[in-house]
N, C-alpha and C positions, 0 to 999 in steps of 0.2 A: 554449645559452642561449635560443634560440627555444622549445624545448620547456618550459622552466621559466616563461617569460613567458606561453606559451599556457595552461599549467596555472593560473597565477595569474589570468589574465583569465577562464578558465572558472569558477574558484572564486569570483571577485567576481560574475559574472553569476548563479551558482547560489545564492549566500549568502542574498540576501533571500527568495527563494522557499523555500529550505530552512527558514529561520527561521519563515516563515509556516506551512509544513507541520508543524514541530514544535509551534508554538503551537496549531494546529488540533487535532492529535493529543492534546495535553495537555488541551485543553478538552473534547474528546470523552470522554477517559478519566475526567474528574472531574465534568463537568456533565450528560453524558447519562444519563438514567435507566437502571438496570441492565437492565430488562425492555424497553426500547424496541427496542434492536438485535436482541435474541433474538426479539421479536415481528415485527419487519419484515424483518430481514436474517439472522436466525439459522438459517433452514432452507435446505437445498440445494433447488434447483429453478429452473425458468425464471422465474417471476414475480418471486421474490426477486432473480435476477440482472438482470432487466430494471430493476427499481427501483434497484439499486445503480449501474447504468450510467447511468441518467438523473440520479442524485444527483450523480455525479462529473463528468459531461459539461460543465456550466457553470462549474465551479470553476476559478479562475485559478491552478492549481498546475502546475509543470513536473515533469520527471522526478525531480528531487531532492527536491522538496517533497512529492510524493505518497507517497514511500516511508515516512516516518514517520507520515503520516496514515493510509495503509493499514494499517500495523502497529498503530496505536492503534484503528482500526476493528475489526481481527481480535481484538485482546486484549480489546476491550469486548463481544465476543460475536457478531460477524458471522461468517457461514459462509464456507467456502473459496471457493464460487462467487461470492458477493457481493463478497468481498474482491478477488478476481481482476478482476471487472467494473469495480469502482471504480478499481483499479490501472492498468487499460487506458484506460478512457475519459477519465479526468482529464487525463493528460498529452497525449493524442492530440488533445484539442480543448478549447475553452473560449471564453467570451465574448470575451476579448481577442483570441485567435487568429482567430476567425471574422472580426472586424472587419479585422484585418491581411490575411487571406486575400482579403477583398473589395477592399482597396486594391491589393494587389500581384499578385493572381492572377485577379481578376474575379469576378462573382457566381456563376458556375457552380461553381467550386472552393469558394466560401464556403458553398454549399449542400450539395454532395456530400461534403465533408470531415467535417462533424459527423455526417452519416448513416452514413458508413463507420466513423467512430470508435465510435459506439454499437453498431453490429452487430458489429464486431470485438470489443468488450468483452463483448457477450452471448455470442458464440461461444466465446471463451476461458473465460468463467465456466461456461458449461454443461459444456464439456470437462473442466475441472478438478473441477467438482462430480461429474460422471459417474465420473471416475477415483477420487475420494474415496469414492463409493458402493461401487464394485467392491471397492476395497481394504478398506473397512470390512466388507463381507459376508465376505471371506476371513478377516479377523481374528475375526469374530464366529463363524464356522464352527470355526476352530481353538480359540477359547475354549470353545465348546460341547463339543467333543471332550475337552478337558482337564477340564472339569467332570464329564462322564460317567465319565472314567476315574478321577476322584478318589473317587467312591463316597460312603460315609457320612460321611467326614470333612468334605466340603464342606457337607453338610446340618447338621452339628453346629455349624460355624462360622457358618453363616447364622442358626441358631437363637440363638447366642450374640449376634449382632449385633442381631438383633430385640428382645432384651431391653432394650438400651440405649434411653433416652428422656429427653426434657427433663423438668426439674423442674417445668415449668409444665403438663405433660400431666395426663390424667385418672388416671394411675397414682400420683399423688402420694399418694393416700389410703392406698395400701399401705405407703408409707414412714413414716406417722405412726402409731405405735403407743404411744409413750410421751409423752403430752401432760398438762398439768395436769388435775386431776379436774373442774374446773369447765367444761370444754369437752367437747362430744360429738365423736365421730369426724369428722363431716362438718364441724363448725366448725373444728377443728384443721387438717384437710386444706386448707380454703379459706384460712386464715390462712398457712399455710406456703407455699402456692402464690402467694399475693398477695405475700409477702416475697421469694419467688424471682423473680417476674416484675418486681417493682420494682427489684431489684438488677441486673436486665439493662438497664433503660430508660436509665441514664446513657450507656451505649456507643452509644446512638443519637441523641445530642445533635446538634442542627443546627449545622453549620460556618457561619461568617460568610462573606460573599462574599469578603472579602480573604483569608481563610485558604484558601478553595477555589482562588482564583486563584494564590496562592502554591504551593499543592500542584500545580496544573497546570503552572506554570513549572518547579517542582523535578522533576517527572516528565519533562518534555520535555528539560531540560538535563542530566539525569543518565542515567537508565535507557534512554530512548529513543534519545538521541544516541549513547550507548555502543554500543547494538545496531546502529546503522546507519552510523556514521562510517567504519568500515573499508571497506565496500563502496562508500560514496560517494567516498572518496579513490581507490580503484582505478578506479572508473568515470571520474572526472575525469581521472585519469592516461592511461587508454587513449583517451579523447576527445582529449587534448592530443597524443598520439601520431599519431592519425589526422589531425588538423588541421595538424600539423607536417609529416608526411611523405607524405600522400596529397593530391595537388593536386586542385582542383575540376574540372580538365579531364580527369582519369582518369575521372570518372563520365560526363561528357558525351560521351565518344568512343563510348559504346555505343548511344546513340540511343534505340531503342524496342524492344518485344518482351519476351518472357519472359526472354531472357538479360539485357537491361538491367535488368529488375526484380529478378532474382536478385543481380546485382552490387551494385545499390543497397541490398538488404537486407543483404548481407555487409558492406558498408562502413558501414551505419547502426548495426549491432548495437553496436560499440564506442563509437559517437558518444554524447555526453551533452547532448542539446538538448531543449528543451521545444517545445511547439506553435507558440508565437509566434516563437521563435528560429530554428526550422526553415524558417519561411515565406520570409524574405529569401533563404535559400540555395536554396530551391525555385524562387524567381523567377530566380535566377542560372542554375540548371541549364536552365530553360526557355529562357532567351536563349541557352544554349550548344547547344541542339538536342535535349534530352532530352524525351521524349514526356510529355503530361500524366499518363497513367496511371502511368508510372514515377516521376514526381514525387509523385503521390499516395502511391504505395507508400513512398517515402522519408519523407513527412511522417507516415505511420501507424506504420511500423516503427521509425523513428529514436527518437521519444519513449518508446516502449512496450517496446523489447527491448534497451535498453543493459545493460552488464554489471552494474551495480549492482542494477538492478531484478531481473534474473535471479537474482543472488545472494540477495537478500532473499526471492524467491519459494521458492527451494530451501531457505532456512533456516526460513521461517515456515509454508509450505504443504507442504513435502516435496519430495524430489528428483523424484518421479514427476510432480509437479504442473508442473515446468519444461517437460517435453516437451509436455503438454497445453496449457499457456500458449503456447508458441511455435507449436504447430500452429494454434490458434485465431487468433492475431494475424497470422502470415504467411499463412495460408490466405485469411483475409478481405481482407488487404491486396492479395494477388494477384488476387482475384476482383473487387474494386473497381477495381484498376488496369486490368484488361481491359475491365471495363464503362465506365470513363471514356473510354479510347481509342475504344471502339466508339460512344459517345454523341457524342464530339467529331467523329468522321469521319462519322457517319451523319446527325447533325442540325446539324452546324456550329456548335456551341456555342463561343464565343470564350474562350480562356484566355490573357489578355493581361497579362504582367508590366508593372507600371508602376514600372520602376527609376528611381533618381534621387533618391529620398527615403529616407533611412536611418531605420528605425523604432527609436526607443529607448524601451523600456518604462518604465524607471526612471531617475531622475537618478543621475549617477555618485557623488555624495556618499553617497547611501543605500546603493548597492552596495558602496562602500568600507567604510562604517561597519559594515554587516552582515558583510562579510568578516572585518573585524578582530575584532568580537565573537565570530563563529563559531570563528575560529582560536584565540581565547583559551579558549573553552569546550572545544574538542577537545584542546588542549595540557594543560588542567587535568585532564581525564579520563585522558589518557595518563600524566600525572605520578602521579595517584592509583593507576591500575593498576600502574605501575612500583613505587611505593612499597609497595603491598600485596604484590606478588610478592617484593620484597625482604625485607619482614617475615616472610612465610611461609618463605622460604629460610633465614633466620636461625633461625627457631623449629625447622625440620626438622634444622638443623645441630646445634642445642643439644640 
Protein backbone atom coordinates (compact mmCIF):
# COMPACT_ATOMS: atom_id res chain seq x y z
CA UNK A 1 0.00 0.00 0.00
CA UNK A 2 2.88 2.37 0.78
CA UNK A 3 4.35 1.57 -2.62
CA UNK A 4 1.16 2.56 -4.45
CA UNK A 5 0.79 5.68 -2.33
CA UNK A 6 4.38 6.75 -3.03
CA UNK A 7 3.89 6.06 -6.74
CA UNK A 8 0.78 8.25 -6.82
CA UNK A 9 2.51 11.05 -4.90
CA UNK A 10 5.46 10.96 -7.30
CA UNK A 11 3.08 10.94 -10.24
CA UNK A 12 1.31 14.04 -8.89
CA UNK A 13 4.62 15.82 -8.28
CA UNK A 14 5.83 15.02 -11.80
CA UNK A 15 2.59 15.66 -13.70
CA UNK A 16 2.69 19.50 -13.93
CA UNK A 17 6.30 19.48 -15.10
CA UNK A 18 5.65 16.68 -17.56
CA UNK A 19 2.70 18.62 -18.98
CA UNK A 20 4.92 21.69 -19.30
CA UNK A 21 7.61 19.63 -21.04
CA UNK A 22 5.07 18.16 -23.47
CA UNK A 23 3.75 21.65 -24.25
CA UNK A 24 7.26 23.06 -24.85
CA UNK A 25 8.09 20.11 -27.11
CA UNK A 26 4.91 20.60 -29.12
CA UNK A 27 5.55 24.33 -29.50
CA UNK A 28 9.15 23.64 -30.58
CA UNK A 29 7.92 21.16 -33.16
CA UNK A 30 5.40 23.58 -34.69
CA UNK A 31 6.63 27.14 -34.16
CA UNK A 32 10.41 26.84 -34.39
CA UNK A 33 11.67 27.50 -37.95
CA UNK A 34 12.92 24.35 -39.62
CA UNK A 35 16.38 25.78 -40.29
CA UNK A 36 16.89 27.37 -36.85
CA UNK A 37 17.92 24.23 -34.98
CA UNK A 38 19.86 22.91 -37.96
CA UNK A 39 21.78 26.19 -38.04
CA UNK A 40 22.46 26.52 -34.30
CA UNK A 41 22.19 23.00 -32.86
CA UNK A 42 22.29 20.73 -35.90
CA UNK A 43 26.02 20.02 -36.02
CA UNK A 44 28.09 17.86 -33.72
CA UNK A 45 30.82 19.79 -31.93
CA UNK A 46 31.91 21.60 -28.80
CA UNK A 47 30.35 25.01 -29.53
CA UNK A 48 26.97 23.46 -30.41
CA UNK A 49 27.07 21.42 -27.20
CA UNK A 50 27.92 24.50 -25.11
CA UNK A 51 25.00 26.44 -26.59
CA UNK A 52 22.57 23.60 -25.87
CA UNK A 53 23.83 23.29 -22.28
CA UNK A 54 23.32 27.00 -21.61
CA UNK A 55 19.87 26.94 -23.27
CA UNK A 56 18.73 24.11 -21.00
CA UNK A 57 20.35 25.28 -17.74
CA UNK A 58 17.86 28.02 -16.73
CA UNK A 59 14.74 26.14 -17.84
CA UNK A 60 12.44 25.03 -14.97
CA UNK A 61 11.91 21.46 -16.18
CA UNK A 62 12.40 18.35 -14.07
CA UNK A 63 13.52 14.84 -15.04
CA UNK A 64 10.13 13.94 -16.47
CA UNK A 65 9.44 17.24 -18.21
CA UNK A 66 12.78 17.39 -20.00
CA UNK A 67 12.26 14.02 -21.72
CA UNK A 68 9.52 15.11 -24.16
CA UNK A 69 11.21 18.50 -24.60
CA UNK A 70 14.51 16.83 -25.55
CA UNK A 71 12.76 14.41 -27.93
CA UNK A 72 11.03 17.36 -29.59
CA UNK A 73 14.38 19.12 -29.89
CA UNK A 74 15.99 16.05 -31.46
CA UNK A 75 13.17 15.47 -33.95
CA UNK A 76 13.20 19.15 -34.89
CA UNK A 77 16.78 18.82 -36.11
CA UNK A 78 19.13 19.08 -33.11
CA UNK A 79 22.28 16.94 -33.16
CA UNK A 80 22.91 14.09 -30.72
CA UNK A 81 25.48 16.09 -28.75
CA UNK A 82 23.16 19.10 -28.44
CA UNK A 83 20.21 16.92 -27.41
CA UNK A 84 22.36 15.20 -24.77
CA UNK A 85 23.63 18.49 -23.34
CA UNK A 86 20.08 19.82 -23.12
CA UNK A 87 18.90 16.56 -21.54
CA UNK A 88 21.56 16.81 -18.81
CA UNK A 89 21.70 20.52 -17.96
CA UNK A 90 17.93 21.10 -17.81
CA UNK A 91 17.02 18.71 -14.95
CA UNK A 92 20.31 19.16 -13.05
CA UNK A 93 19.83 22.88 -12.50
CA UNK A 94 17.43 25.75 -13.12
CA UNK A 95 16.46 29.20 -11.88
CA UNK A 96 14.11 27.70 -9.29
CA UNK A 97 16.59 25.09 -8.00
CA UNK A 98 19.37 27.68 -7.60
CA UNK A 99 17.14 29.81 -5.37
CA UNK A 100 16.15 26.77 -3.30
CA UNK A 101 19.81 25.72 -3.03
CA UNK A 102 20.69 29.17 -1.68
CA UNK A 103 18.05 28.88 1.04
CA UNK A 104 18.60 25.24 2.04
CA UNK A 105 22.31 24.69 1.33
CA UNK A 106 23.94 28.12 1.37
CA UNK A 107 25.49 30.42 -1.27
CA UNK A 108 28.50 28.19 -2.02
CA UNK A 109 26.34 25.26 -3.18
CA UNK A 110 24.03 27.66 -5.06
CA UNK A 111 27.07 28.77 -7.11
CA UNK A 112 28.93 25.50 -7.68
CA UNK A 113 25.80 23.48 -8.49
CA UNK A 114 24.87 25.21 -11.82
CA UNK A 115 28.56 25.34 -12.82
CA UNK A 116 28.88 21.61 -12.26
CA UNK A 117 25.61 20.96 -14.10
CA UNK A 118 26.70 22.89 -17.22
CA UNK A 119 30.13 21.20 -17.24
CA UNK A 120 28.48 17.80 -16.83
CA UNK A 121 26.15 18.53 -19.74
CA UNK A 122 29.01 19.62 -21.99
CA UNK A 123 31.09 16.55 -21.14
CA UNK A 124 28.20 14.15 -21.79
CA UNK A 125 27.28 15.92 -25.03
CA UNK A 126 30.84 15.86 -26.36
CA UNK A 127 31.23 12.15 -25.54
CA UNK A 128 27.93 11.22 -27.20
CA UNK A 129 28.80 13.34 -30.24
CA UNK A 130 32.27 11.78 -30.49
CA UNK A 131 30.76 8.30 -30.27
CA UNK A 132 28.29 9.25 -33.02
CA UNK A 133 31.12 10.51 -35.27
CA UNK A 134 33.12 7.29 -34.84
CA UNK A 135 30.04 5.16 -35.50
CA UNK A 136 29.16 7.25 -38.59
CA UNK A 137 32.70 6.86 -39.97
CA UNK A 138 32.47 3.07 -39.67
CA UNK A 139 29.08 3.09 -41.41
CA UNK A 140 30.42 5.37 -44.16
CA UNK A 141 33.42 3.10 -44.76
CA UNK A 142 31.12 0.07 -44.96
CA UNK A 143 28.79 1.88 -47.37
CA UNK A 144 31.75 2.93 -49.56
CA UNK A 145 32.94 -0.66 -49.73
CA UNK A 146 29.45 -1.80 -50.74
CA UNK A 147 29.27 0.90 -53.45
CA UNK A 148 32.63 -0.12 -54.87
CA UNK A 149 31.57 -3.77 -55.01
CA UNK A 150 28.31 -2.85 -56.71
CA UNK A 151 30.18 -1.66 -59.84
CA UNK A 152 28.32 -0.35 -62.84
CA UNK A 153 24.89 -1.08 -61.39
CA UNK A 154 25.25 1.67 -58.83
CA UNK A 155 26.34 4.22 -61.44
CA UNK A 156 23.35 3.41 -63.63
CA UNK A 157 21.00 3.83 -60.70
CA UNK A 158 22.49 7.20 -59.79
CA UNK A 159 22.21 8.29 -63.41
CA UNK A 160 18.52 7.45 -63.41
CA UNK A 161 17.99 9.36 -60.19
CA UNK A 162 19.72 12.43 -61.57
CA UNK A 163 17.26 12.56 -64.43
CA UNK A 164 14.39 13.22 -62.03
CA UNK A 165 13.64 16.89 -61.58
CA UNK A 166 10.94 19.28 -60.49
CA UNK A 167 8.54 20.64 -63.09
CA UNK A 168 9.64 24.13 -62.08
CA UNK A 169 13.26 23.52 -63.12
CA UNK A 170 14.99 24.69 -66.26
CA UNK A 171 14.45 21.29 -67.88
CA UNK A 172 10.76 22.11 -68.38
CA UNK A 173 11.43 23.29 -71.91
CA UNK A 174 12.36 19.79 -72.91
CA UNK A 175 8.94 18.53 -71.88
CA UNK A 176 7.06 21.12 -73.93
CA UNK A 177 7.01 19.89 -77.49
CA UNK A 178 3.36 20.05 -78.43
CA UNK A 179 1.91 23.50 -77.75
CA UNK A 180 -0.48 25.67 -79.77
CA UNK A 181 1.08 27.13 -82.86
CA UNK A 182 0.69 30.72 -81.66
CA UNK A 183 3.33 30.27 -79.01
CA UNK A 184 7.07 29.98 -79.30
CA UNK A 185 8.94 27.23 -77.54
CA UNK A 186 10.23 29.64 -74.90
CA UNK A 187 6.76 31.12 -74.25
CA UNK A 188 5.10 27.73 -73.89
CA UNK A 189 7.84 26.55 -71.52
CA UNK A 190 7.43 29.57 -69.27
CA UNK A 191 3.61 29.18 -69.23
CA UNK A 192 3.85 25.51 -68.28
CA UNK A 193 6.42 26.21 -65.58
CA UNK A 194 4.24 29.02 -64.22
CA UNK A 195 1.21 26.73 -64.06
CA UNK A 196 3.25 24.07 -62.30
CA UNK A 197 4.66 26.44 -59.69
CA UNK A 198 1.27 28.00 -59.07
CA UNK A 199 -0.21 24.58 -58.43
CA UNK A 200 2.37 24.01 -55.70
CA UNK A 201 1.78 27.31 -53.88
CA UNK A 202 -1.51 26.40 -52.11
CA UNK A 203 0.30 23.69 -50.12
CA UNK A 204 2.44 26.45 -48.58
CA UNK A 205 -0.54 28.37 -47.23
CA UNK A 206 0.07 30.02 -43.88
CA UNK A 207 -1.59 28.37 -40.89
CA UNK A 208 -3.50 30.53 -38.45
CA UNK A 209 -2.14 30.87 -34.92
CA UNK A 210 -5.02 28.87 -33.49
CA UNK A 211 -4.45 26.05 -36.00
CA UNK A 212 -0.74 25.97 -35.18
CA UNK A 213 -1.42 25.83 -31.45
CA UNK A 214 -3.94 23.01 -31.94
CA UNK A 215 -1.38 21.09 -34.00
CA UNK A 216 1.21 21.54 -31.22
CA UNK A 217 -1.26 20.25 -28.60
CA UNK A 218 -2.23 17.33 -30.84
CA UNK A 219 1.42 16.38 -31.35
CA UNK A 220 2.15 16.59 -27.60
CA UNK A 221 -0.87 14.61 -26.44
CA UNK A 222 -0.60 11.86 -29.04
CA UNK A 223 2.69 11.01 -30.73
CA UNK A 224 5.05 12.47 -28.12
CA UNK A 225 3.22 11.18 -25.05
CA UNK A 226 2.88 7.75 -26.65
CA UNK A 227 6.65 7.61 -27.22
CA UNK A 228 7.56 8.61 -23.65
CA UNK A 229 4.84 7.38 -21.28
CA UNK A 230 6.11 3.78 -20.94
CA UNK A 231 9.55 4.82 -19.69
CA UNK A 232 8.01 7.55 -17.54
CA UNK A 233 5.81 5.04 -15.72
CA UNK A 234 8.73 2.62 -15.33
CA UNK A 235 10.92 5.39 -13.90
CA UNK A 236 8.24 6.52 -11.45
CA UNK A 237 7.69 2.94 -10.31
CA UNK A 238 11.39 2.38 -9.58
CA UNK A 239 11.53 5.73 -7.80
CA UNK A 240 8.60 4.64 -5.62
CA UNK A 241 10.41 1.37 -4.87
CA UNK A 242 13.52 3.25 -3.67
CA UNK A 243 11.46 5.71 -1.65
CA UNK A 244 9.52 2.88 0.01
CA UNK A 245 12.26 0.37 0.74
CA UNK A 246 15.51 2.39 0.96
CA UNK A 247 15.56 4.58 4.10
CA UNK A 248 17.37 7.91 4.10
CA UNK A 249 19.65 6.68 6.89
CA UNK A 250 21.06 4.09 4.47
CA UNK A 251 22.74 6.89 2.54
CA UNK A 252 23.90 8.85 5.56
CA UNK A 253 25.82 5.92 7.06
CA UNK A 254 28.51 6.10 4.40
CA UNK A 255 29.64 9.63 5.30
CA UNK A 256 32.22 10.92 2.80
CA UNK A 257 34.78 9.79 0.24
CA UNK A 258 34.64 7.90 -3.03
CA UNK A 259 32.66 5.01 -1.59
CA UNK A 260 29.94 7.35 -0.32
CA UNK A 261 29.74 9.01 -3.73
CA UNK A 262 29.46 5.67 -5.55
CA UNK A 263 26.70 4.49 -3.19
CA UNK A 264 24.85 7.77 -3.72
CA UNK A 265 25.09 7.31 -7.51
CA UNK A 266 23.78 3.74 -7.36
CA UNK A 267 20.85 4.82 -5.22
CA UNK A 268 20.08 7.92 -7.28
CA UNK A 269 19.88 6.14 -10.66
CA UNK A 270 16.41 4.65 -10.09
CA UNK A 271 15.18 7.78 -8.30
CA UNK A 272 12.91 10.12 -10.22
CA UNK A 273 13.49 13.62 -8.88
CA UNK A 274 14.10 17.05 -10.33
CA UNK A 275 16.73 19.55 -9.26
CA UNK A 276 14.34 21.42 -6.99
CA UNK A 277 12.88 18.30 -5.33
CA UNK A 278 16.35 16.85 -4.71
CA UNK A 279 17.47 19.90 -2.73
CA UNK A 280 15.47 19.26 0.49
CA UNK A 281 16.65 15.62 0.38
CA UNK A 282 20.22 16.85 -0.01
CA UNK A 283 19.77 19.13 3.01
CA UNK A 284 18.55 16.14 5.03
CA UNK A 285 21.60 14.12 3.96
CA UNK A 286 23.87 16.96 5.09
CA UNK A 287 22.23 16.98 8.50
CA UNK A 288 22.72 13.20 8.67
CA UNK A 289 26.48 13.55 8.16
CA UNK A 290 26.97 13.06 4.41
CA UNK A 291 29.77 15.23 2.98
CA UNK A 292 28.97 18.24 0.75
CA UNK A 293 30.74 16.54 -2.18
CA UNK A 294 28.59 13.41 -1.93
CA UNK A 295 25.50 15.61 -1.64
CA UNK A 296 26.47 17.45 -4.83
CA UNK A 297 26.98 14.10 -6.59
CA UNK A 298 23.46 13.13 -5.51
CA UNK A 299 21.98 16.38 -6.87
CA UNK A 300 23.78 15.94 -10.21
CA UNK A 301 23.32 12.20 -10.76
CA UNK A 302 19.77 11.89 -9.43
CA UNK A 303 17.96 14.13 -11.94
CA UNK A 304 20.11 13.15 -14.96
CA UNK A 305 20.55 9.38 -14.65
CA UNK A 306 17.11 8.01 -13.78
CA UNK A 307 15.87 4.93 -15.59
CA UNK A 308 13.32 6.79 -17.72
CA UNK A 309 15.97 9.18 -19.07
CA UNK A 310 18.38 6.33 -19.84
CA UNK A 311 15.62 4.44 -21.65
CA UNK A 312 14.83 7.47 -23.83
CA UNK A 313 18.55 8.06 -24.54
CA UNK A 314 18.86 4.46 -25.74
CA UNK A 315 15.75 4.74 -27.89
CA UNK A 316 16.36 8.16 -29.45
CA UNK A 317 20.17 8.40 -29.56
CA UNK A 318 21.17 4.72 -29.72
CA UNK A 319 22.30 2.14 -27.19
CA UNK A 320 25.95 3.11 -27.68
CA UNK A 321 25.08 6.64 -26.54
CA UNK A 322 23.89 5.40 -23.13
CA UNK A 323 27.43 4.42 -22.10
CA UNK A 324 28.87 7.77 -23.26
CA UNK A 325 26.02 9.59 -21.51
CA UNK A 326 26.63 7.83 -18.17
CA UNK A 327 30.39 8.30 -18.45
CA UNK A 328 30.05 12.06 -18.93
CA UNK A 329 27.45 12.61 -16.21
CA UNK A 330 28.94 10.34 -13.53
CA UNK A 331 32.55 11.31 -14.31
CA UNK A 332 31.86 15.04 -13.95
CA UNK A 333 29.70 14.47 -10.86
CA UNK A 334 32.56 12.64 -9.12
CA UNK A 335 35.08 15.27 -10.22
CA UNK A 336 33.00 18.13 -8.82
CA UNK A 337 32.22 16.09 -5.72
CA UNK A 338 35.93 15.81 -4.88
CA UNK A 339 36.43 19.49 -5.81
CA UNK A 340 33.61 20.54 -3.48
CA UNK A 341 35.01 18.58 -0.52
CA UNK A 342 38.47 20.02 -1.20
CA UNK A 343 37.22 23.62 -1.38
CA UNK A 344 35.11 23.24 1.77
CA UNK A 345 38.03 21.73 3.72
CA UNK A 346 40.69 24.08 2.35
CA UNK A 347 38.88 27.44 2.34
CA UNK A 348 36.20 26.83 4.95
CA UNK A 349 33.16 27.49 2.76
CA UNK A 350 29.98 27.06 4.76
CA UNK A 351 27.43 24.54 3.51
CA UNK A 352 24.65 25.04 6.03
CA UNK A 353 21.22 23.46 5.58
CA UNK A 354 18.37 25.62 6.83
CA UNK A 355 15.80 22.95 7.58
CA UNK A 356 12.41 23.69 9.10
CA UNK A 357 10.88 25.26 5.99
CA UNK A 358 9.29 22.89 3.53
CA UNK A 359 9.60 24.14 -0.02
CA UNK A 360 6.47 23.60 -2.05
CA UNK A 361 7.02 24.62 -5.65
CA UNK A 362 3.43 24.26 -6.87
CA UNK A 363 0.05 24.30 -5.08
CA UNK A 364 -1.53 20.92 -4.44
CA UNK A 365 -4.64 21.64 -6.53
CA UNK A 366 -2.49 22.27 -9.62
CA UNK A 367 -0.54 19.03 -9.14
CA UNK A 368 -3.78 17.09 -8.61
CA UNK A 369 -5.48 18.58 -11.68
CA UNK A 370 -2.40 17.94 -13.85
CA UNK A 371 -2.15 14.37 -12.57
CA UNK A 372 -5.78 13.61 -13.39
CA UNK A 373 -5.51 15.12 -16.89
CA UNK A 374 -2.25 13.27 -17.58
CA UNK A 375 -3.70 9.97 -16.36
CA UNK A 376 -6.73 10.43 -18.64
CA UNK A 377 -4.48 11.17 -21.64
CA UNK A 378 -2.36 8.09 -20.93
CA UNK A 379 -5.39 5.82 -20.48
CA UNK A 380 -6.80 7.18 -23.73
CA UNK A 381 -3.62 6.25 -25.60
CA UNK A 382 -3.53 2.80 -23.97
CA UNK A 383 -7.15 2.23 -25.04
CA UNK A 384 -6.38 3.35 -28.61
CA UNK A 385 -3.35 1.05 -28.83
CA UNK A 386 -5.33 -1.90 -27.40
CA UNK A 387 -8.19 -1.23 -29.83
CA UNK A 388 -5.81 -1.04 -32.78
CA UNK A 389 -4.13 -4.28 -31.74
CA UNK A 390 -7.53 -5.97 -31.40
CA UNK A 391 -8.61 -4.79 -34.87
CA UNK A 392 -5.30 -5.90 -36.43
CA UNK A 393 -5.63 -9.32 -34.76
CA UNK A 394 -9.17 -9.66 -36.08
CA UNK A 395 -8.06 -8.84 -39.60
CA UNK A 396 -5.19 -11.34 -39.47
CA UNK A 397 -7.56 -14.09 -38.29
CA UNK A 398 -10.04 -13.21 -41.04
